Residue, then its C-alpha position, 0 to 999 in steps of 0.5 A: m415511429m417504432k425505428r426512433i424508438l429502438c435507435a433511441f433505446s439502441c444508443l441508450l443501451l450502448l451508451g450504458l455499456l460502454l459507461g460499464c466497461s470504463k475503468a473504475s475510478f480510485q477511492g484514495t488519492d490518485l497519484t498517477g504520474a507522480a514524480f516520486g516514488g521508485d525502487f529501493q533495496l532493504t532487508t526482509h524480516t527474513g534476513k534477504q535483501s529485496k528490492l521494491s521491483d521483486y514484486r513486480g507483477k503484484a500490486v503492493a500496499l507500502f506502509f512505513g510505520y515501527t512496531n513499538c507504534p501505539d495506534v497508527c501502525p497496528t490500526t493500519m496494519s489491521e486494516l490492511k489484513a481486513a483489506m486482504q480477507q475481503l480481496g479474497p483470492k485476489a489477495d494473491q496479486v498483493q503484497v503488503l510491505f511495512v517498511s521500519v522508520d524505526p531500524e534502531r529498535d525495529t531490527q530483523n528479529v523484532l519484524s519477524h515477530y510483528v509483521p507476519a503476525f497480521d498476515p503471513r504474507f506481509v513482509g517487513l522491511t529495515g535497513t540501516l537509518a541512512q537506508v531508510e532515510k533514502v527511502a522515505e526520502q523517495y516517497k516524501i515520509i516525514i520522520q521526527k524521532q520524539g524523545s530519548g532514551s528506549s521509549y522514544t516515539v517516532d512522529h511519520s506520515a501516516g498514510t499507505y501507497l499503493l502501486d501498480k503491477e509494474g511498481k509505479l506509484r498510483v494511489l495514496v490511502n490516508y489514514g483510517a480510510g478504513p480497508q473497504i478503501l483499501a479493498h476496492d483501490l488494491g481489486v483495481l490495481v489487480n484488475e488492471 
């Protein structure tokens, strides 16, 4: 009888250890194996040409937005800042990239003041309208200019993509999901 109890206990302990060693699941939408995304090249807010592949070895949070955005963009950037704070030392293994969907107004100079104001490690990216549209198409981002003159707005897809250390698209975190979900899923990618 005691042998059976020990055997059952051992099996339960082994099962518990195996379950404890399994990979954590993402809290955002798992896009592993998605057939879109990929490498691209744009200009950083410091004036340097930069490719997505330059950030290999780090998990990447990729957000498309613009500096004149009244709500979605500053909220998301603030959530990314809070997620980096929650990650603590692991944040050094994460790169946040802000791709402007409004290159007409978001010049290198404008981005150099806006993006690092959230976190000095964040990188703003821009280019010609054609370059930005190509990257947006690669990542299935919708961009629609609304209005005319200098006070136009830009409707755009509002989620944040998370890429693994190999530059592969892995997760979509919806707008407003909060810094906890961003930190969790970035932590999973950092630990892979």
